[in-house]
C-alpha positions as a Markdown table, in Angstrom:
| # | Residue | x | y | z |
|---|---|---|---|---|
| 1 | Met | 8.0 | 17.3 | 13.8 |
| 2 | Leu | 11.4 | 18.2 | 12.4 |
| 3 | Arg | 13.0 | 15.3 | 14.3 |
| 4 | Arg | 10.3 | 12.9 | 13.0 |
| 5 | Ile | 11.0 | 14.0 | 9.4 |
| 6 | Leu | 14.8 | 13.7 | 9.8 |
| 7 | Leu | 14.3 | 10.3 | 11.3 |
| 8 | Leu | 12.7 | 9.1 | 8.1 |
| 9 | Ile | 16.0 | 9.2 | 6.3 |
| 10 | Pro | 18.0 | 6.7 | 8.4 |
| 11 | Leu | 14.9 | 4.5 | 8.8 |
| 12 | Thr | 14.4 | 4.4 | 5.0 |
| 13 | Trp | 18.1 | 3.5 | 4.6 |
| 14 | Val | 17.8 | 0.6 | 7.1 |
| 15 | Ile | 14.8 | -0.8 | 5.2 |
| 16 | Val | 16.5 | -0.5 | 1.9 |
| 17 | Thr | 19.6 | -2.1 | 3.2 |
| 18 | Leu | 17.7 | -5.1 | 4.7 |
| 19 | Ala | 15.7 | -5.5 | 1.5 |
| 20 | Phe | 18.8 | -5.4 | -0.7 |
| 21 | Phe | 20.6 | -8.2 | 1.2 |
| 22 | Leu | 17.6 | -10.3 | 2.2 |
| 23 | Val | 16.4 | -10.7 | -1.4 |
| 24 | Arg | 19.9 | -12.0 | -2.3 |
| 25 | Val | 19.9 | -14.5 | 0.6 |
| 26 | Ala | 16.7 | -16.2 | -0.7 |
| 27 | Pro | 17.3 | -19.4 | -2.6 |
| 28 | Gly | 17.5 | -19.2 | -6.4 |
| 29 | Gly | 18.8 | -16.7 | -8.8 |
| 30 | Pro | 17.4 | -14.2 | -11.4 |
| 31 | Phe | 18.2 | -16.5 | -14.3 |
| 32 | Asp | 16.9 | -19.8 | -12.9 |
| 33 | Arg | 13.4 | -19.4 | -14.2 |
| 34 | Glu | 14.3 | -19.0 | -17.9 |
| 35 | Arg | 12.3 | -21.1 | -20.3 |
| 36 | Lys | 15.5 | -22.4 | -21.8 |
| 37 | Pro | 18.4 | -22.7 | -19.5 |
| 38 | Ala | 21.3 | -20.4 | -20.5 |
| 39 | Ser | 24.7 | -21.8 | -21.3 |
| 40 | Pro | 27.4 | -21.0 | -18.7 |
| 41 | Gln | 28.9 | -18.5 | -21.1 |
| 42 | Val | 25.6 | -16.6 | -21.6 |
| 43 | Glu | 24.9 | -16.6 | -17.9 |
| 44 | Ala | 28.3 | -15.3 | -17.2 |
| 45 | Ala | 27.8 | -12.5 | -19.7 |
| 46 | Leu | 24.4 | -11.7 | -18.1 |
| 47 | Arg | 25.9 | -11.6 | -14.7 |
| 48 | Gln | 28.6 | -9.3 | -15.9 |
| 49 | Lys | 26.1 | -7.0 | -17.6 |
| 50 | Tyr | 24.0 | -6.6 | -14.5 |
| 51 | His | 27.1 | -6.5 | -12.2 |
| 52 | Leu | 26.0 | -9.6 | -10.4 |
| 53 | Asp | 29.6 | -11.0 | -10.7 |
| 54 | Glu | 30.7 | -8.4 | -8.1 |
| 55 | Thr | 30.7 | -8.9 | -4.4 |
| 56 | Pro | 27.4 | -8.2 | -2.5 |
| 57 | Phe | 29.0 | -5.1 | -0.8 |
| 58 | Ser | 30.2 | -3.8 | -4.2 |
| 59 | Gln | 26.7 | -4.3 | -5.6 |
| 60 | Tyr | 25.3 | -2.4 | -2.6 |
| 61 | Leu | 27.6 | 0.6 | -3.2 |
| 62 | Arg | 26.6 | 0.6 | -6.8 |
| 63 | Phe | 23.0 | 0.5 | -5.9 |
| 64 | Leu | 23.3 | 3.4 | -3.5 |
| 65 | Gly | 25.3 | 5.4 | -6.1 |
| 66 | Leu | 28.5 | 5.3 | -4.1 |
| 67 | Lys | 30.5 | 3.0 | -6.3 |
| 68 | Trp | 33.8 | 4.4 | -7.8 |
| 69 | Glu | 35.5 | 2.9 | -10.7 |
| 70 | Ala | 38.9 | 3.4 | -12.3 |
| 71 | Arg | 39.2 | 4.8 | -15.9 |
| 72 | Pro | 41.8 | 3.5 | -18.3 |
| 73 | Asp | 43.9 | 6.6 | -17.7 |
| 74 | Gly | 44.1 | 5.8 | -14.0 |
| 75 | Ser | 41.6 | 8.4 | -12.8 |
| 76 | Trp | 38.5 | 7.5 | -10.8 |
| 77 | His | 34.9 | 8.4 | -11.4 |
| 78 | Arg | 31.6 | 7.6 | -9.8 |
| 79 | Ala | 29.6 | 4.8 | -11.5 |
| 80 | Glu | 26.5 | 5.9 | -13.3 |
| 81 | Gly | 23.1 | 5.5 | -11.7 |
| 82 | Gly | 22.3 | 4.7 | -8.1 |
| 83 | Leu | 19.7 | 5.5 | -5.5 |
| 84 | Leu | 21.2 | 9.0 | -4.9 |
| 85 | Val | 20.1 | 10.0 | -8.4 |
| 86 | Gly | 16.8 | 8.2 | -8.3 |
| 87 | Asp | 18.0 | 5.3 | -10.5 |
| 88 | Phe | 17.2 | 1.7 | -9.3 |
| 89 | Gly | 19.0 | 0.1 | -12.2 |
| 90 | Leu | 17.7 | -2.2 | -15.0 |
| 91 | Ser | 15.1 | -4.9 | -14.3 |
| 92 | Leu | 16.5 | -8.4 | -14.5 |
| 93 | Lys | 13.1 | -9.8 | -15.8 |
| 94 | Tyr | 11.9 | -7.0 | -18.0 |
| 95 | Arg | 15.2 | -6.5 | -19.6 |
| 96 | Asn | 16.1 | -3.2 | -21.4 |
| 97 | His | 13.6 | -1.5 | -19.1 |
| 98 | Ser | 14.7 | 0.4 | -16.0 |
| 99 | Val | 12.9 | -0.2 | -12.7 |
| 100 | Thr | 12.2 | 3.6 | -12.5 |
| 101 | Asp | 10.4 | 3.5 | -15.8 |
| 102 | Ile | 8.3 | 0.5 | -14.9 |
| 103 | Ile | 7.3 | 2.1 | -11.6 |
| 104 | Leu | 6.4 | 5.4 | -13.3 |
| 105 | Gln | 4.3 | 3.4 | -15.8 |
| 106 | Gly | 2.4 | 1.3 | -13.3 |
| 107 | Leu | 2.3 | 3.5 | -10.2 |
| 108 | Pro | -0.3 | 6.1 | -11.5 |
| 109 | Val | -2.8 | 3.3 | -12.2 |
| 110 | Ser | -2.3 | 1.8 | -8.7 |
| 111 | Leu | -2.5 | 5.2 | -7.1 |
| 112 | Val | -5.8 | 6.0 | -8.8 |
| 113 | Leu | -7.2 | 2.6 | -7.9 |
| 114 | Gly | -5.9 | 2.9 | -4.3 |
| 115 | Trp | -7.4 | 6.3 | -3.7 |
| 116 | Leu | -10.8 | 5.2 | -5.1 |
| 117 | Ala | -10.7 | 2.1 | -2.9 |
| 118 | Phe | -9.7 | 4.2 | 0.1 |
| 119 | Gly | -12.6 | 6.6 | -0.5 |
| 120 | Phe | -15.0 | 3.6 | -0.8 |
| 121 | Ala | -13.7 | 2.1 | 2.4 |
| 122 | Ile | -14.0 | 5.3 | 4.4 |
| 123 | Gly | -17.3 | 6.4 | 2.8 |
| 124 | Thr | -19.0 | 3.1 | 3.6 |
| 125 | Gly | -17.2 | 1.9 | 6.7 |
| 126 | Ile | -17.6 | 5.0 | 8.8 |
| 127 | Pro | -21.4 | 5.3 | 8.3 |
| 128 | Ile | -21.9 | 1.6 | 8.9 |
| 129 | Gly | -19.9 | 1.7 | 12.1 |
| 130 | Phe | -21.5 | 4.9 | 13.3 |
| 131 | Ala | -25.1 | 3.6 | 12.6 |
| 132 | Thr | -24.4 | 0.3 | 14.4 |
| 133 | Ala | -23.0 | 2.0 | 17.5 |
| 134 | Ile | -25.8 | 4.4 | 18.0 |
| 135 | Arg | -28.3 | 1.5 | 17.5 |
| 136 | Lys | -26.4 | -0.9 | 19.7 |
| 137 | Gly | -28.4 | -4.0 | 20.5 |
| 138 | Gly | -31.0 | -3.4 | 17.8 |
| 139 | Trp | -31.5 | -5.0 | 14.4 |
| 140 | Ala | -29.4 | -2.3 | 12.7 |
| 141 | Asp | -26.5 | -3.2 | 14.9 |
| 142 | Ala | -26.9 | -6.9 | 14.1 |
| 143 | Ala | -27.2 | -6.3 | 10.4 |
| 144 | Gly | -24.3 | -3.9 | 10.2 |
| 145 | Ser | -22.0 | -6.0 | 12.3 |
| 146 | Met | -22.8 | -9.1 | 10.2 |
| 147 | Ala | -22.1 | -7.1 | 7.0 |
| 148 | Ala | -18.8 | -5.9 | 8.4 |
| 149 | Ile | -17.7 | -9.4 | 9.4 |
| 150 | Leu | -18.6 | -10.7 | 5.9 |
| 151 | Met | -16.6 | -7.9 | 4.3 |
| 152 | Val | -13.5 | -8.9 | 6.4 |
| 153 | Cys | -13.9 | -12.6 | 6.0 |
| 154 | Val | -14.6 | -12.9 | 2.3 |
| 155 | Pro | -11.3 | -12.4 | 0.3 |
| 156 | Gly | -11.0 | -10.3 | -2.8 |
| 157 | Phe | -10.3 | -13.3 | -5.1 |
| 158 | Val | -13.9 | -14.4 | -4.2 |
| 159 | Ile | -15.6 | -11.0 | -4.4 |
| 160 | Gly | -14.0 | -10.1 | -7.7 |
| 161 | Pro | -15.2 | -13.0 | -9.8 |
| 162 | Ile | -18.7 | -12.7 | -8.2 |
| 163 | Leu | -18.9 | -9.0 | -9.2 |
| 164 | Val | -17.6 | -9.8 | -12.7 |
| 165 | Leu | -20.2 | -12.6 | -13.1 |
| 166 | Val | -23.2 | -10.7 | -11.6 |
| 167 | Ala | -22.7 | -7.0 | -12.2 |
| 168 | Gly | -20.6 | -7.4 | -15.4 |
| 169 | Leu | -21.7 | -10.4 | -17.4 |
| 170 | Lys | -25.3 | -11.0 | -16.2 |
| 171 | Leu | -26.5 | -7.4 | -15.6 |
| 172 | Gly | -24.0 | -5.6 | -17.9 |
| 173 | Trp | -23.7 | -2.6 | -15.6 |
| 174 | Phe | -19.9 | -2.3 | -15.7 |
| 175 | Pro | -17.0 | -3.4 | -17.8 |
| 176 | Val | -15.3 | -6.6 | -16.5 |
| 177 | Gly | -11.7 | -5.8 | -17.3 |
| 178 | Leu | -8.9 | -3.4 | -18.5 |
| 179 | Trp | -8.5 | 0.2 | -17.5 |
| 180 | Gly | -10.0 | 2.7 | -19.9 |
| 181 | Ser | -12.8 | 4.8 | -18.4 |
| 182 | Pro | -14.3 | 5.7 | -15.0 |
| 183 | Met | -16.7 | 2.8 | -15.4 |
| 184 | His | -13.8 | 0.4 | -15.6 |
| 185 | Ala | -12.7 | 1.4 | -12.0 |
| 186 | Val | -16.0 | 0.6 | -10.3 |
| 187 | Leu | -15.7 | -3.2 | -9.9 |
| 188 | Pro | -12.0 | -3.1 | -9.0 |
| 189 | Met | -12.6 | -0.3 | -6.5 |
| 190 | Ile | -15.3 | -2.3 | -4.7 |
| 191 | Thr | -13.3 | -5.5 | -4.8 |
| 192 | Leu | -10.2 | -3.9 | -3.3 |
| 193 | Gly | -12.0 | -1.6 | -0.8 |
| 194 | Leu | -14.6 | -4.0 | 0.6 |
| 195 | Tyr | -12.2 | -5.7 | 3.0 |
| 196 | Phe | -11.0 | -2.4 | 4.4 |
| 197 | Ser | -14.5 | -1.1 | 4.6 |
| 198 | Gly | -15.3 | -3.9 | 7.0 |
| 199 | Arg | -12.2 | -3.2 | 9.1 |
| 200 | Val | -13.1 | 0.5 | 9.2 |
| 201 | Ala | -16.7 | -0.3 | 10.2 |
| 202 | Arg | -15.6 | -2.4 | 13.1 |
| 203 | Leu | -13.1 | 0.1 | 14.3 |
| 204 | Met | -15.6 | 2.9 | 14.0 |
| 205 | Arg | -18.2 | 1.0 | 16.0 |
| 206 | Glu | -15.9 | 0.1 | 18.8 |
| 207 | Gly | -14.6 | 3.7 | 19.0 |
| 208 | Met | -18.1 | 5.1 | 19.0 |
| 209 | Val | -19.4 | 2.7 | 21.7 |
| 210 | Gln | -16.5 | 3.6 | 23.9 |
| 211 | Ala | -16.9 | 7.3 | 23.3 |
| 212 | Leu | -20.7 | 7.2 | 24.1 |
| 213 | Gln | -19.7 | 5.7 | 27.5 |
| 214 | Ser | -17.3 | 8.5 | 28.4 |
| 215 | Glu | -18.0 | 11.0 | 31.1 |
| 216 | Phe | -17.9 | 14.1 | 28.9 |
| 217 | Ile | -20.7 | 12.7 | 26.8 |
| 218 | Arg | -22.9 | 12.3 | 29.9 |
| 219 | Thr | -21.9 | 15.8 | 30.9 |
| 220 | Ala | -22.8 | 17.2 | 27.5 |
| 221 | Arg | -26.2 | 15.6 | 27.7 |
| 222 | Ala | -26.7 | 16.8 | 31.2 |
| 223 | Lys | -26.1 | 20.4 | 29.9 |
| 224 | Gly | -29.0 | 20.0 | 27.5 |
| 225 | Leu | -27.1 | 19.6 | 24.3 |
| 226 | Gly | -29.1 | 18.0 | 21.4 |
| 227 | Glu | -28.5 | 14.4 | 20.5 |
| 228 | Phe | -27.2 | 15.4 | 17.1 |
| 229 | Ser | -24.7 | 17.8 | 18.5 |
| 230 | Val | -23.6 | 15.2 | 21.1 |
| 231 | Leu | -23.1 | 12.5 | 18.5 |
| 232 | Leu | -21.4 | 14.5 | 15.8 |
| 233 | Arg | -19.5 | 17.3 | 17.5 |
| 234 | His | -18.3 | 15.4 | 20.6 |
| 235 | Ala | -18.5 | 11.6 | 20.3 |
| 236 | Phe | -17.6 | 11.3 | 16.6 |
| 237 | Arg | -14.5 | 13.3 | 17.0 |
| 238 | Leu | -13.1 | 10.9 | 19.6 |
| 239 | Ala | -14.5 | 7.7 | 18.0 |
| 240 | Val | -12.9 | 8.3 | 14.6 |
| 241 | Met | -9.4 | 8.2 | 16.2 |
| 242 | Pro | -8.9 | 4.4 | 15.7 |
| 243 | Val | -10.0 | 4.8 | 12.1 |
| 244 | Leu | -7.5 | 7.6 | 11.6 |
| 245 | Ser | -4.7 | 5.5 | 13.1 |
| 246 | Tyr | -5.5 | 2.6 | 10.8 |
| 247 | Ser | -5.9 | 4.8 | 7.7 |
| 248 | Gly | -2.2 | 5.4 | 7.3 |
| 249 | Pro | -1.2 | 1.7 | 6.8 |
| 250 | Met | -4.5 | 1.1 | 5.0 |
| 251 | Leu | -3.8 | 3.8 | 2.4 |
| 252 | Ala | -0.2 | 2.5 | 1.9 |
| 253 | Asp | -1.6 | -0.9 | 1.2 |
| 254 | Leu | -4.2 | 0.4 | -1.2 |
| 255 | Leu | -1.9 | 2.8 | -3.0 |
| 256 | Thr | 0.7 | 0.1 | -3.8 |
| 257 | Gly | -2.0 | -1.9 | -5.5 |
| 258 | Ser | -3.2 | -5.4 | -5.2 |
| 259 | Phe | -1.9 | -8.3 | -7.2 |
| 260 | Val | -5.1 | -10.2 | -7.0 |
| 261 | Val | -7.4 | -7.4 | -8.0 |
| 262 | Glu | -5.1 | -6.2 | -10.7 |
| 263 | Asn | -4.8 | -9.7 | -12.1 |
| 264 | Ile | -8.5 | -10.4 | -12.0 |
| 265 | Phe | -9.4 | -7.2 | -13.9 |
| 266 | Gln | -6.2 | -7.1 | -16.0 |
| 267 | Ile | -5.2 | -3.7 | -14.6 |
| 268 | Pro | -1.7 | -2.5 | -15.5 |
| 269 | Gly | -0.6 | -1.5 | -12.0 |
| 270 | Ile | 2.5 | -2.3 | -9.9 |
| 271 | Gly | 1.0 | -5.2 | -7.9 |
| 272 | Val | 1.7 | -7.6 | -10.7 |
| 273 | Phe | 5.3 | -6.4 | -11.0 |
| 274 | Met | 5.9 | -6.9 | -7.3 |
| 275 | Val | 4.8 | -10.6 | -7.3 |
| 276 | Asn | 6.6 | -11.4 | -10.6 |
| 277 | Ala | 9.8 | -9.7 | -9.4 |
| 278 | Ser | 9.7 | -11.7 | -6.1 |
| 279 | Leu | 9.2 | -15.0 | -8.0 |
| 280 | Ser | 11.9 | -14.4 | -10.6 |
| 281 | Arg | 14.4 | -12.9 | -8.1 |
| 282 | Asp | 14.4 | -9.5 | -9.9 |
| 283 | Tyr | 16.6 | -7.9 | -7.3 |
| 284 | Pro | 16.4 | -4.2 | -8.5 |
| 285 | Met | 12.6 | -4.4 | -9.0 |
| 286 | Val | 12.0 | -5.9 | -5.5 |
| 287 | Val | 14.2 | -3.4 | -3.7 |
| 288 | Gly | 12.7 | -0.5 | -5.7 |
| 289 | Leu | 9.1 | -1.5 | -4.9 |
| 290 | Val | 10.0 | -2.2 | -1.2 |
| 291 | Leu | 11.4 | 1.3 | -1.0 |
| 292 | Leu | 8.3 | 2.7 | -2.6 |
| 293 | Tyr | 6.1 | 0.9 | -0.1 |
| 294 | Ala | 8.2 | 1.9 | 2.9 |
| 295 | Val | 8.3 | 5.6 | 2.0 |
| 296 | Leu | 4.5 | 5.6 | 1.5 |
| 297 | Leu | 4.0 | 3.8 | 4.8 |
| 298 | Leu | 6.3 | 6.1 | 6.8 |
| 299 | Val | 5.0 | 9.4 | 5.2 |
| 300 | Leu | 1.4 | 8.4 | 5.6 |
| 301 | Asn | 1.9 | 7.4 | 9.3 |
| 302 | Leu | 3.6 | 10.8 | 9.8 |
| 303 | Val | 0.5 | 12.5 | 8.3 |
| 304 | Val | -1.7 | 10.5 | 10.6 |
| 305 | Asp | 0.2 | 11.6 | 13.6 |
| 306 | Val | -0.1 | 15.2 | 12.5 |
| 307 | Ala | -3.9 | 14.8 | 12.0 |
| 308 | Tyr | -4.2 | 13.4 | 15.5 |
| 309 | Gly | -3.0 | 16.8 | 16.9 |
| 310 | Phe | -5.8 | 18.6 | 15.0 |
| 311 | Leu | -8.6 | 16.2 | 16.1 |
| 312 | Asp | -7.5 | 15.6 | 19.6 |
| 313 | Pro | -6.0 | 18.5 | 21.5 |
| 314 | Arg | -4.7 | 16.2 | 24.2 |
| 315 | Val | -2.1 | 14.8 | 21.8 |
| 316 | Lys | 1.1 | 16.7 | 21.9 |
| 317 | His | 4.0 | 16.0 | 19.6 |
| 318 | Gly | 7.5 | 16.2 | 21.2 |
């Protein structure tokens, strides 16, 4: 476990380094999408302000916080900011705002929405998959499987407007936009979590079907254990493994927000910033959000591996 934790540091550094240089290789620049093209003098001043006139390697050292500069008296000092002190620099699109401030502003909203969607996906997907597996071949299996396929196939930009039209405007059950009360979170939670609910249901069904065909299940039934005990205490514990493995990447996807859902319901999360930063070549914002996503993904996968050891004693971590 200690080796796995220590491995996160160089792996995160590799991801950040690749993101830093790849976003600069992409065609276009951060000032190409201005409404009114800047004069060469103004653009030169902007590039100097944001240190884009330096070499890529010099910019990289400044981003990491390892850039040293000479003072007028000839002494040297480390440049302010940098990743080592948790400063991603100023945004090139949302000027006079730091990337850290923007992330801190939008991340809590995306985290709340992501956790709610995660709970919805797990809370609906596991029961559907469990019910369809134990009723394999019956009408419940057909109905549940069809529902899971529809959840996976119908995208959020279709589900969201339908929910807004029916549950929001026609029936008036829930607010259709913004982020002010728990009721505002219901429609975005369903829109974001429905796709993942279908994935969880399919994984749970496949895992449960395979578990019910295992020898230890037949042995447990031969010993006279009740069907409830066989299904929940023995089969379920093994069947939920694929869901647990998928929950790490799924939670990372959900916690970092969704541009489509946040845009449909006008939610001030970080999903909008990610897309806008990519389109406008906002280098600091893109790298900062990539780092955030990478850390979430690596940490959550590590948590999943640890949880494996508690659910399945056959799993041993080296």
